[in-house]
C-alpha positions in Angstrom: -11.4 16.5 1.8 -11.8 12.6 3.1 -10.8 9.9 0.4 -13.9 7.7 0.7 -14.0 5.8 -2.7 -12.5 2.4 -3.4 -10.0 4.3 -6.1 -6.8 3.7 -3.9 -7.8 -0.1 -3.3 -8.8 -0.7 -6.8 -5.3 1.0 -8.2 -3.3 -1.3 -5.5 -5.2 -4.3 -7.0 -4.6 -3.2 -10.6 -1.0 -2.8 -9.9 -0.6 -6.4 -8.1 -2.5 -7.8 -11.2 0.3 -6.2 -13.5 3.0 -7.5 -11.2 1.6 -11.1 -11.3 1.8 -10.7 -14.8 5.4 -10.4 -15.3 8.0 -12.8 -15.6 9.1 -14.0 -12.2 12.4 -12.7 -12.1 11.2 -9.3 -11.9 8.1 -9.7 -9.6 10.3 -9.4 -6.7 11.6 -6.0 -7.2 7.9 -4.7 -8.4 6.4 -6.2 -5.1 9.9 -4.7 -3.4 8.5 -1.5 -4.7 5.3 -1.5 -3.6 6.2 -2.5 0.0 8.3 0.8 0.0 5.6 2.8 -1.3 3.1 1.6 0.9 5.7 1.9 4.2 6.1 5.8 3.2 2.5 6.3 3.3 1.8 4.4 6.3 4.7 6.6 7.9 3.4 9.7 6.8 -0.4 9.3 8.0 -1.3 10.8 11.4 -1.8 8.5 14.0 -4.4 7.9 16.6 -4.5 9.4 19.7 -2.8 7.4 22.7 -5.7 5.6 24.1 -6.5 2.7 26.9 -6.1 0.1 23.7 -3.1 1.6 22.9 -1.1 0.5 26.1 
């Protein structure tokens, strides 16, 4: 089933707003956790077929 709603983006924006509300000292760790989670999702995503644009 393809996910076409804005739920993932809405959840990300909500999480980023929560991070911005945290004390400055804890923001770096929170942003690092978001980065790590997004990187894992990207690494697990299917790759597009190699075509002329990818050369």
